SEVO-820857 format. One line per field, with one value per atom (N, C-alpha, C): residue number from 0; residue in one letter; atom name; x, y, z. Coordinates in steps of 0.02 Angstrom, whole numbers, plus 50000, padded with zeros to 5 digits. Example, Ala and Ser with C-alpha at 12.3 -4.5 7.8 and 13.67 -1.06 7.14 Angstrom:
2
resi	[0_0_0_1_1_1] .
resn	[a_a_a_s_s_s] .
name	[N_CA_C_N_CA_C] .
u	[50660_50615_50660_50642_50684_50645] .
v	[49716_49775_49835_49888_49947_50002] .
w	[50390_50390_50390_50354_50357_50394] .
//
This chain:
248
resi	[0_0_0_1_1_1_2_2_2_3_3_3_4_4_4_5_5_5_6_6_6_7_7_7_8_8_8_9_9_9_10_10_10_11_11_11_12_12_12_13_13_13_14_14_14_15_15_15_16_16_16_17_17_17_18_18_18_19_19_19_20_20_20_21_21_21_22_22_22_23_23_23_24_24_24_25_25_25_26_26_26_27_27_27_28_28_28_29_29_29_30_30_30_31_31_31_32_32_32_33_33_33_34_34_34_35_35_35_36_36_36_37_37_37_38_38_38_39_39_39_40_40_40_41_41_41_42_42_42_43_43_43_44_44_44_45_45_45_46_46_46_47_47_47_48_48_48_49_49_49_50_50_50_51_51_51_52_52_52_53_53_53_54_54_54_55_55_55_56_56_56_57_57_57_58_58_58_59_59_59_60_60_60_61_61_61_62_62_62_63_63_63_64_64_64_65_65_65_66_66_66_67_67_67_68_68_68_69_69_69_70_70_70_71_71_71_72_72_72_73_73_73_74_74_74_75_75_75_76_76_76_77_77_77_78_78_78_79_79_79_80_80_80_81_81_81_82_82_82_83_83_83_84_84_84_85_85_85_86_86_86_87_87_87_88_88_88_89_89_89_90_90_90_91_91_91_92_92_92_93_93_93_94_94_94_95_95_95_96_96_96_97_97_97_98_98_98_99_99_99_100_100_100_101_101_101_102_102_102_103_103_103_104_104_104_105_105_105_106_106_106_107_107_107_108_108_108_109_109_109_110_110_110_111_111_111_112_112_112_113_113_113_114_114_114_115_115_115_116_116_116_117_117_117_118_118_118_119_119_119_120_120_120_121_121_121_122_122_122_123_123_123_124_124_124_125_125_125_126_126_126_127_127_127_128_128_128_129_129_129_130_130_130_131_131_131_132_132_132_133_133_133_134_134_134_135_135_135_136_136_136_137_137_137_138_138_138_139_139_139_140_140_140_141_141_141_142_142_142_143_143_143_144_144_144_145_145_145_146_146_146_147_147_147_148_148_148_149_149_149_150_150_150_151_151_151_152_152_152_153_153_153_154_154_154_155_155_155_156_156_156_157_157_157_158_158_158_159_159_159_160_160_160_161_161_161_162_162_162_163_163_163_164_164_164_165_165_165_166_166_166_167_167_167_168_168_168_169_169_169_170_170_170_171_171_171_172_172_172_173_173_173_174_174_174_175_175_175_176_176_176_177_177_177_178_178_178_179_179_179_180_180_180_181_181_181_182_182_182_183_183_183_184_184_184_185_185_185_186_186_186_187_187_187_188_188_188_189_189_189_190_190_190_191_191_191_192_192_192_193_193_193_194_194_194_195_195_195_196_196_196_197_197_197_198_198_198_199_199_199_200_200_200_201_201_201_202_202_202_203_203_203_204_204_204_205_205_205_206_206_206_207_207_207_208_208_208_209_209_209_210_210_210_211_211_211_212_212_212_213_213_213_214_214_214_215_215_215_216_216_216_217_217_217_218_218_218_219_219_219_220_220_220_221_221_221_222_222_222_223_223_223_224_224_224_225_225_225_226_226_226_227_227_227_228_228_228_229_229_229_230_230_230_231_231_231_232_232_232_233_233_233_234_234_234_235_235_235_236_236_236_237_237_237_238_238_238_239_239_239_240_240_240_241_241_241_242_242_242_243_243_243_244_244_244_245_245_245_246_246_246_247_247_247] .
resn	[m_m_m_t_t_t_e_e_e_k_k_k_i_i_i_t_t_t_v_v_v_q_q_q_p_p_p_l_l_l_p_p_p_g_g_g_y_y_y_k_k_k_e_e_e_v_v_v_k_k_k_p_p_p_f_f_f_v_v_v_y_y_y_a_a_a_g_g_g_f_f_f_f_f_f_p_p_p_v_v_v_s_s_s_n_n_n_e_e_e_d_d_d_y_y_y_n_n_n_d_d_d_l_l_l_k_k_k_e_e_e_a_a_a_i_i_i_e_e_e_k_k_k_l_l_l_s_s_s_l_l_l_s_s_s_d_d_d_s_s_s_a_a_a_l_l_l_q_q_q_f_f_f_e_e_e_p_p_p_e_e_e_n_n_n_s_s_s_p_p_p_v_v_v_l_l_l_g_g_g_y_y_y_g_g_g_v_v_v_r_r_r_i_i_i_g_g_g_f_f_f_l_l_l_g_g_g_l_l_l_l_l_l_h_h_h_m_m_m_d_d_d_i_i_i_i_i_i_r_r_r_e_e_e_r_r_r_l_l_l_e_e_e_r_r_r_e_e_e_y_y_y_n_n_n_l_l_l_d_d_d_l_l_l_i_i_i_v_v_v_t_t_t_n_n_n_p_p_p_s_s_s_t_t_t_d_d_d_y_y_y_q_q_q_v_v_v_s_s_s_l_l_l_t_t_t_n_n_n_g_g_g_e_e_e_e_e_e_l_l_l_d_d_d_i_i_i_k_k_k_s_s_s_a_a_a_s_s_s_e_e_e_l_l_l_p_p_p_d_d_d_p_p_p_a_a_a_q_q_q_i_i_i_k_k_k_e_e_e_i_i_i_r_r_r_e_e_e_p_p_p_w_w_w_i_i_i_d_d_d_g_g_g_e_e_e_i_i_i_v_v_v_v_v_v_p_p_p_q_q_q_d_d_d_y_y_y_i_i_i_g_g_g_a_a_a_v_v_v_i_i_i_q_q_q_l_l_l_i_i_i_v_v_v_s_s_s_k_k_k_r_r_r_g_g_g_r_r_r_q_q_q_k_k_k_n_n_n_l_l_l_s_s_s_y_y_y_i_i_i_d_d_d_e_e_e_r_r_r_a_a_a_l_l_l_i_i_i_s_s_s_f_f_f_a_a_a_a_a_a_p_p_p_l_l_l_a_a_a_n_n_n_l_l_l_l_l_l_t_t_t_d_d_d_f_f_f_y_y_y_d_d_d_q_q_q_l_l_l_k_k_k_s_s_s_i_i_i_t_t_t_s_s_s_g_g_g_y_y_y_g_g_g_s_s_s_f_f_f_n_n_n_y_y_y_e_e_e_l_l_l_a_a_a_d_d_d_y_y_y_q_q_q_v_v_v_e_e_e_d_d_d_l_l_l_v_v_v_r_r_r_v_v_v_d_d_d_f_f_f_y_y_y_v_v_v_a_a_a_g_g_g_e_e_e_m_m_m_v_v_v_d_d_d_s_s_s_l_l_l_s_s_s_v_v_v_m_m_m_c_c_c_h_h_h_r_r_r_s_s_s_e_e_e_s_s_s_q_q_q_h_h_h_l_l_l_g_g_g_r_r_r_e_e_e_i_i_i_v_v_v_k_k_k_k_k_k_l_l_l_k_k_k_e_e_e_v_v_v_v_v_v_p_p_p_r_r_r_q_q_q_s_s_s] .
name	[N_CA_C_N_CA_C_N_CA_C_N_CA_C_N_CA_C_N_CA_C_N_CA_C_N_CA_C_N_CA_C_N_CA_C_N_CA_C_N_CA_C_N_CA_C_N_CA_C_N_CA_C_N_CA_C_N_CA_C_N_CA_C_N_CA_C_N_CA_C_N_CA_C_N_CA_C_N_CA_C_N_CA_C_N_CA_C_N_CA_C_N_CA_C_N_CA_C_N_CA_C_N_CA_C_N_CA_C_N_CA_C_N_CA_C_N_CA_C_N_CA_C_N_CA_C_N_CA_C_N_CA_C_N_CA_C_N_CA_C_N_CA_C_N_CA_C_N_CA_C_N_CA_C_N_CA_C_N_CA_C_N_CA_C_N_CA_C_N_CA_C_N_CA_C_N_CA_C_N_CA_C_N_CA_C_N_CA_C_N_CA_C_N_CA_C_N_CA_C_N_CA_C_N_CA_C_N_CA_C_N_CA_C_N_CA_C_N_CA_C_N_CA_C_N_CA_C_N_CA_C_N_CA_C_N_CA_C_N_CA_C_N_CA_C_N_CA_C_N_CA_C_N_CA_C_N_CA_C_N_CA_C_N_CA_C_N_CA_C_N_CA_C_N_CA_C_N_CA_C_N_CA_C_N_CA_C_N_CA_C_N_CA_C_N_CA_C_N_CA_C_N_CA_C_N_CA_C_N_CA_C_N_CA_C_N_CA_C_N_CA_C_N_CA_C_N_CA_C_N_CA_C_N_CA_C_N_CA_C_N_CA_C_N_CA_C_N_CA_C_N_CA_C_N_CA_C_N_CA_C_N_CA_C_N_CA_C_N_CA_C_N_CA_C_N_CA_C_N_CA_C_N_CA_C_N_CA_C_N_CA_C_N_CA_C_N_CA_C_N_CA_C_N_CA_C_N_CA_C_N_CA_C_N_CA_C_N_CA_C_N_CA_C_N_CA_C_N_CA_C_N_CA_C_N_CA_C_N_CA_C_N_CA_C_N_CA_C_N_CA_C_N_CA_C_N_CA_C_N_CA_C_N_CA_C_N_CA_C_N_CA_C_N_CA_C_N_CA_C_N_CA_C_N_CA_C_N_CA_C_N_CA_C_N_CA_C_N_CA_C_N_CA_C_N_CA_C_N_CA_C_N_CA_C_N_CA_C_N_CA_C_N_CA_C_N_CA_C_N_CA_C_N_CA_C_N_CA_C_N_CA_C_N_CA_C_N_CA_C_N_CA_C_N_CA_C_N_CA_C_N_CA_C_N_CA_C_N_CA_C_N_CA_C_N_CA_C_N_CA_C_N_CA_C_N_CA_C_N_CA_C_N_CA_C_N_CA_C_N_CA_C_N_CA_C_N_CA_C_N_CA_C_N_CA_C_N_CA_C_N_CA_C_N_CA_C_N_CA_C_N_CA_C_N_CA_C_N_CA_C_N_CA_C_N_CA_C_N_CA_C_N_CA_C_N_CA_C_N_CA_C_N_CA_C_N_CA_C_N_CA_C_N_CA_C_N_CA_C_N_CA_C_N_CA_C_N_CA_C_N_CA_C_N_CA_C_N_CA_C_N_CA_C_N_CA_C_N_CA_C_N_CA_C_N_CA_C_N_CA_C_N_CA_C_N_CA_C_N_CA_C_N_CA_C_N_CA_C_N_CA_C_N_CA_C_N_CA_C_N_CA_C_N_CA_C_N_CA_C_N_CA_C_N_CA_C_N_CA_C_N_CA_C_N_CA_C_N_CA_C_N_CA_C_N_CA_C_N_CA_C_N_CA_C_N_CA_C_N_CA_C_N_CA_C_N_CA_C_N_CA_C_N_CA_C_N_CA_C_N_CA_C_N_CA_C_N_CA_C_N_CA_C_N_CA_C_N_CA_C_N_CA_C_N_CA_C_N_CA_C_N_CA_C_N_CA_C_N_CA_C_N_CA_C_N_CA_C] .
u	[51885_51825_51813_51815_51812_51755_51708_51651_51662_51607_51599_51582_51588_51577_51573_51489_51445_51477_51524_51553_51473_51474_51425_51465_51414_51457_51425_51465_51465_51398_51359_51285_51347_51266_51262_51284_51351_51376_51356_51365_51316_51363_51369_51398_51396_51458_51498_51439_51377_51349_51379_51392_51402_51340_51309_51282_51273_51342_51351_51389_51368_51418_51463_51488_51495_51563_51538_51572_51643_51725_51802_51794_51843_51854_51932_51977_52045_52023_52052_52050_52065_52115_52138_52134_52131_52072_52143_52181_52266_52270_52237_52240_52224_52171_52103_52135_52206_52223_52253_52288_52321_52254_52191_52170_52084_52097_52097_52120_52181_52253_52266_52266_52259_52208_52147_52056_52084_52114_52102_52140_52202_52259_52220_52175_52153_52111_52079_52020_52039_52109_52134_52131_52152_52155_52095_52047_51972_51956_51867_51826_51793_51769_51725_51693_51771_51762_51752_51671_51650_51631_51671_51682_51676_51628_51597_51661_51675_51676_51638_51622_51576_51604_51558_51576_51520_51555_51552_51584_51488_51518_51540_51564_51559_51638_51631_51706_51755_51718_51762_51761_51839_51808_51820_51792_51794_51787_51739_51756_51707_51645_51599_51612_51606_51616_51585_51586_51519_51568_51558_51545_51546_51559_51514_51485_51503_51473_51529_51532_51588_51624_51676_51721_51735_51725_51770_51750_51743_51735_51789_51785_51861_51920_51953_51969_52006_51968_51982_52005_51987_51981_52075_52058_52141_52192_52202_52244_52250_52201_52239_52225_52246_52268_52329_52362_52408_52451_52429_52503_52471_52458_52458_52447_52451_52453_52411_52337_52292_52261_52252_52205_52094_52086_52001_51944_51888_51820_51774_51767_51723_51657_51597_51525_51509_51429_51425_51384_51397_51366_51303_51295_51229_51216_51161_51148_51095_51058_51058_50966_50920_50853_50822_50809_50743_50672_50647_50591_50580_50510_50460_50426_50439_50412_50353_50284_50215_50220_50255_50259_50275_50303_50311_50394_50452_50512_50527_50615_50644_50695_50688_50740_50804_50874_50921_50961_50935_50992_51053_51089_51159_51182_51116_51132_51061_51043_50989_50993_51025_51021_51013_51009_50966_50911_50859_50810_50774_50724_50672_50628_50590_50538_50479_50460_50430_50370_50336_50253_50278_50317_50336_50347_50386_50393_50297_50312_50275_50274_50345_50348_50411_50449_50532_50525_50597_50605_50705_50664_50730_50771_50858_50855_50848_50821_50833_50890_50895_50939_50908_50956_50926_50988_50974_51057_51049_51103_51104_51152_51104_51164_51179_51237_51234_51284_51238_51287_51260_51303_51254_51205_51149_51083_51081_51116_51091_51086_51121_51087_51046_51020_50927_50888_50876_50836_50859_50938_50964_50958_50993_50995_50934_50859_50798_50787_50806_50786_50817_50879_50929_50887_50888_50844_50805_50722_50696_50699_50735_50776_50770_50808_50825_50769_50713_50655_50678_50698_50698_50666_50654_50608_50646_50623_50648_50603_50650_50604_50611_50663_50671_50704_50719_50788_50770_50828_50853_50944_50941_51002_51047_51107_51180_51201_51197_51234_51212_51272_51243_51228_51251_51213_51153_51144_51105_51075_51026_51058_51006_51005_50949_50939_50884_50879_50825_50832_50806_50783_50771_50780_50783_50806_50806_50812_50801_50823_50912_50946_51004_51041_50998_51022_51037_51002_50963_51040_51080_51118_51219_51215_51241_51321_51302_51327_51357_51321_51331_51300_51263_51227_51294_51343_51395_51433_51432_51467_51425_51362_51288_51322_51295_51280_51344_51415_51475_51465_51442_51438_51371_51299_51269_51302_51321_51339_51428_51433_51519_51587_51551_51600_51606_51528_51523_51473_51419_51394_51431_51409_51419_51377_51398_51335_51383_51316_51328_51248_51252_51210_51203_51137_51150_51080_51108_51037_51007_50926_50856_50802_50789_50765_50742_50700_50712_50628_50613_50532_50530_50456_50414_50430_50429_50447_50406_50399_50378_50455_50481_50560_50546_50579_50614_50665_50682_50762_50754_50819_50832_50884_50874_50945_50929_50998_51021_51077_51086_51064_51128_51212_51239_51253_51263_51252_51196_51142_51073_51094_51159_51144_51177_51116_51078_51174_51167_51249_51206_51220_51194_51247_51311_51347_51330_51267_51242_51181_51143_51097_51060_51004_51021_50964_50940_50873_50860_50819_50798_50687_50649_50586_50591_50509_50489_50466_50446_50440_50545_50575_50617_50669_50604_50663_50668_50632_50669_50713_50730_50764_50833_50820_50895_50915_50900_50886_50913_50880_50933_50986_51010_51080_51123_51101_51161_51179_51094_51121_51173_51176_51213_51273_51292_51388_51394_51375_51375_51393_51360_51378_51419_51481_51518_51576_51565_51615_51616_51557_51566_51577_51600_51598_51538_51551_51470_51495_51432_51448_51413_51477_51460_51412] .
v	[51966_51915_51942_51878_51901_51870_51914_51897_51821_51771_51739_51741_51725_51729_51668_51691_51640_51621_51591_51577_51582_51618_51563_51580_51511_51497_51539_51563_51626_51629_51617_51647_51584_51512_51497_51417_51425_51352_51264_51229_51179_51122_51088_51033_50978_50983_50921_50831_50803_50735_50700_50638_50572_50537_50538_50523_50479_50441_50352_50331_50241_50221_50173_50145_50075_50037_49978_49931_49901_49927_49914_49835_49776_49750_49723_49686_49668_49618_49592_49514_49484_49495_49454_49470_49454_49443_49498_49466_49482_49605_49591_49647_49743_49703_49742_49797_49785_49852_49865_49874_49917_49947_49908_49951_50000_49979_50020_50084_50086_50133_50173_50158_50203_50233_50219_50289_50320_50310_50341_50396_50381_50442_50473_50460_50481_50560_50524_50550_50611_50654_50662_50726_50725_50756_50787_50748_50734_50725_50794_50818_50755_50746_50722_50636_50604_50547_50534_50483_50433_50378_50360_50287_50260_50179_50137_50072_50041_49971_49910_49882_49825_49754_49717_49646_49602_49556_49524_49431_49379_49317_49285_49315_49264_49325_49439_49434_49458_49423_49470_49548_49551_49639_49683_49740_49784_49862_49912_49959_50017_50019_50037_50106_50172_50225_50265_50316_50353_50438_50433_50464_50537_50583_50621_50624_50579_50554_50481_50478_50410_50420_50489_50524_50519_50532_50510_50441_50410_50337_50310_50315_50319_50320_50385_50397_50381_50397_50348_50264_50242_50148_50160_50215_50194_50234_50281_50282_50246_50196_50153_50072_50091_50004_50047_50116_50157_50143_50178_50224_50166_50108_50080_50017_50005_49939_49882_49905_49852_49783_49756_49710_49728_49755_49780_49736_49709_49706_49750_49793_49846_49826_49853_49795_49864_49852_49889_49995_49999_50066_50091_50111_50118_50176_50241_50276_50289_50344_50324_50352_50308_50333_50357_50386_50423_50371_50359_50303_50337_50329_50351_50282_50279_50211_50236_50194_50214_50245_50230_50272_50316_50354_50451_50428_50395_50390_50412_50458_50456_50424_50391_50338_50365_50387_50403_50338_50294_50245_50204_50203_50203_50139_50099_50004_49985_49948_49909_49840_49835_49778_49815_49925_49919_49951_49936_49923_49897_49896_49905_49840_49788_49761_49818_49769_49810_49809_49780_49810_49892_49870_49988_50011_50025_50064_50101_50152_50212_50228_50231_50247_50278_50261_50255_50311_50338_50407_50406_50429_50413_50505_50472_50540_50530_50573_50621_50664_50646_50714_50747_50799_50843_50844_50786_50798_50827_50819_50860_50800_50826_50768_50785_50801_50834_50789_50795_50736_50757_50742_50725_50732_50755_50733_50686_50634_50586_50543_50550_50484_50534_50546_50585_50536_50482_50444_50392_50355_50331_50350_50396_50436_50439_50484_50465_50415_50352_50267_50249_50256_50252_50271_50372_50388_50353_50339_50302_50244_50180_50111_50117_50187_50198_50229_50258_50261_50356_50375_50469_50479_50530_50586_50615_50625_50662_50770_50819_50898_50923_50936_50988_50948_50982_50941_51028_51083_51109_51086_51109_51123_51164_51161_51204_51169_51205_51226_51135_51099_51032_50971_50999_50951_50968_50942_50924_50941_50965_50987_50918_50847_50842_50858_50896_50885_50824_50783_50752_50769_50715_50681_50613_50609_50513_50507_50434_50422_50402_50420_50404_50362_50296_50236_50191_50224_50190_50239_50261_50303_50263_50213_50225_50167_50143_50080_50059_50083_50089_50122_50162_50219_50276_50278_50305_50272_50192_50164_50174_50116_50156_50184_50262_50331_50332_50326_50289_50270_50211_50163_50172_50209_50223_50274_50344_50407_50394_50288_50322_50366_50371_50403_50526_50511_50581_50609_50571_50598_50613_50679_50712_50725_50708_50711_50728_50770_50793_50799_50788_50835_50836_50858_50865_50860_50826_50797_50856_50844_50865_50866_50833_50805_50715_50715_50655_50614_50561_50556_50491_50493_50445_50413_50309_50267_50214_50143_50093_50053_50093_50026_49973_49906_49842_49827_49765_49742_49692_49676_49598_49575_49504_49495_49412_49420_49347_49320_49244_49185_49144_49131_49098_49031_48978_48913_48931_48963_48944_49022_49061_49135_49163_49217_49298_49314_49344_49410_49474_49502_49602_49631_49639_49649_49664_49583_49589_49631_49663_49645_49721_49737_49758_49832_49870_49905_49933_49946_49939_49947_49948_49990_49905_49926_49829_49816_49829_49811_49816_49817_49800_49725_49712_49644_49599_49568_49503_49513_49546_49585_49578_49618_49664_49563_49548_49482_49418_49403_49361_49371_49442_49465_49455_49463_49468_49380_49348_49297_49266_49282_49248_49263_49333_49333_49314_49305_49267_49195_49149_49081_49101_49139_49134_49137_49161_49202_49154_49122_49092_49015_48988_48895_48841_48828_48759_48752_48737_48707_48638_48589_48516_48494] .
w	[51838_51793_51746_51704_51637_51625_51589_51546_51518_51492_51471_51405_51342_51278_51263_51212_51192_51111_51075_51026_50945_50897_50851_50791_50756_50680_50654_50571_50565_50519_50467_50443_50393_50368_50338_50326_50399_50415_50434_50422_50430_50436_50524_50549_50471_50449_50414_50460_50386_50398_50319_50360_50313_50271_50219_50204_50145_50125_50101_50169_50178_50213_50175_50215_50196_50237_50231_50311_50272_50294_50257_50307_50263_50305_50282_50313_50307_50282_50180_50196_50240_50291_50344_50404_50453_50530_50534_50545_50556_50547_50482_50500_50522_50565_50571_50620_50648_50691_50641_50599_50565_50533_50526_50483_50500_50588_50656_50612_50662_50658_50583_50544_50482_50454_50442_50476_50532_50585_50632_50607_50596_50548_50516_50487_50412_50437_50490_50542_50537_50554_50609_50571_50481_50428_50387_50430_50367_50428_50458_50467_50475_50423_50391_50383_50417_50410_50479_50463_50534_50530_50595_50598_50658_50630_50716_50684_50780_50719_50707_50688_50636_50626_50653_50665_50605_50575_50549_50539_50552_50584_50488_50423_50354_50369_50346_50367_50428_50467_50503_50563_50585_50619_50563_50564_50506_50556_50498_50544_50460_50518_50464_50424_50381_50370_50323_50358_50328_50306_50217_50175_50176_50123_50087_50034_49997_49908_49922_49845_49845_49821_49786_49786_49821_49921_49951_49966_49973_49985_49954_49893_49815_49845_49880_49886_49950_50003_50050_50046_50009_49987_49934_49914_49859_49906_49980_50002_50054_50055_50124_50110_50033_49975_50008_49953_49917_49988_50013_50085_50148_50174_50201_50197_50141_50111_50116_50109_50160_50082_50134_50046_50111_50069_50086_50038_50081_50077_50073_50052_50039_50001_50082_50076_50007_49971_49950_49973_49961_49993_50010_50059_50070_50113_50120_50152_50198_50236_50297_50271_50331_50329_50394_50397_50451_50447_50509_50507_50584_50556_50614_50648_50729_50762_50757_50768_50801_50885_50926_50984_50981_50898_50920_50904_50911_50934_50853_50840_50812_50777_50730_50728_50685_50648_50609_50576_50560_50540_50500_50485_50439_50418_50420_50404_50386_50339_50355_50420_50445_50517_50558_50566_50634_50604_50551_50585_50591_50653_50683_50662_50723_50696_50641_50585_50564_50569_50627_50664_50725_50731_50781_50694_50658_50615_50568_50574_50546_50487_50468_50401_50413_50329_50315_50269_50309_50254_50205_50145_50093_50064_50094_50061_49962_49928_49846_49843_49797_49765_49693_49704_49623_49594_49554_49476_49446_49388_49328_49281_49198_49179_49091_49096_49033_48950_48944_48856_48812_48765_48681_48670_48599_48611_48574_48543_48524_48595_48648_48698_48755_48751_48771_48791_48759_48779_48801_48794_48847_48925_48904_48996_49017_48971_49010_49054_48989_49011_49090_49108_49144_49199_49212_49284_49278_49223_49267_49294_49258_49294_49344_49391_49441_49483_49479_49513_49519_49462_49436_49400_49422_49358_49338_49282_49243_49254_49246_49281_49254_49182_49157_49096_49010_48942_48920_48923_48904_48855_48803_48769_48765_48735_48778_48706_48668_48598_48539_48570_48548_48594_48657_48735_48751_48793_48788_48907_48918_48987_49020_49064_49103_49182_49213_49233_49274_49324_49376_49418_49462_49553_49541_49601_49633_49681_49695_49781_49766_49798_49808_49812_49874_49855_49790_49766_49676_49630_49672_49613_49650_49694_49735_49713_49666_49646_49575_49532_49448_49419_49453_49424_49361_49390_49348_49287_49311_49251_49201_49239_49171_49113_49183_49112_49088_49102_49048_48975_49024_48945_48895_48921_48879_48837_48847_48820_48786_48770_48765_48817_48866_48891_48899_48847_48867_48890_48957_48991_49078_49070_49170_49205_49264_49315_49390_49408_49469_49531_49556_49627_49679_49694_49789_49834_49883_49932_49896_49923_49927_49989_50002_50003_50071_50125_50113_50073_50077_50065_50091_50070_50105_50052_50069_50009_50068_49989_50007_50021_50086_50093_50145_50112_50146_50151_50223_50227_50160_50140_50122_50146_50199_50216_50201_50193_50149_50216_50212_50250_50197_50247_50227_50293_50286_50310_50349_50302_50353_50445_50426_50471_50440_50461_50440_50462_50412_50414_50391_50442_50475_50385_50402_50327_50254_50246_50177_50170_50245_50219_50185_50141_50106_50130_50093_50111_50047_50044_49933_49940_49870_49874_49864_49892_49895_49841_49762_49702_49677_49719_49687_49742_49768_49823_49791_49760_49735_49670_49619_49590_49609_49664_49701_49731_49784_49776_49767_49690_49659_49629_49626_49582_49651_49720_49756_49764_49792_49772_49711_49665_49608_49613_49639_49658_49714_49786_49852_49810_49743_49718_49724_49689_49651_49697_49767_49820_49862_49866_49949_49912_49966_49956_49970_49926_49957_50007_50083_50127_50128_50161_50165_50210] .
//
């Protein structure tokens, strides 16, 4: 008999864990199987790609996909559209949240629709990042204002020749949609940004739900800080009014 050998992972090895999630829906429901098959093929060469079926009363059948970041998501979306000729609707990206319940149970949720009854929740933790932005010194004030508007905190400010290096911490969820575009806009394209995940912090988070024709649409639900809920809700409703036909 041969002795059973236990294989140990190399020091420093960590299992790849997605932290950005988005729903991918074909414009035509007839293309759902093509979308599913395309993602399955892509996952064969991309072990970080995780996905599961998702069904929306408004958007139909789709797939919820986990990514390693926004760049990873953009690459997969581009490949699906270019290589597989798919017309897609992609929901706003979100991140995962750690939820502690009053009965001691711990949950890791990947979408707002998974959040349990608020009466059962003890606390919610969201991921924060440590980020660095390099910009010409003339843009320091505008960049710091942008960071603060995303609930971020400046940690350090140093100088490299004519440029400034701004170190900061911020909740990942607030950087997922338009942060990079806003940074490019206020720095005339000269700002560069990189980040890494830091830890999960307890925050006063709530779920914002949206109803279409009197029916709640799970895929539109979002998590946000309580202080941002009304503003975010109004902004999303404005967008929905532009794309959802008036109900008779």
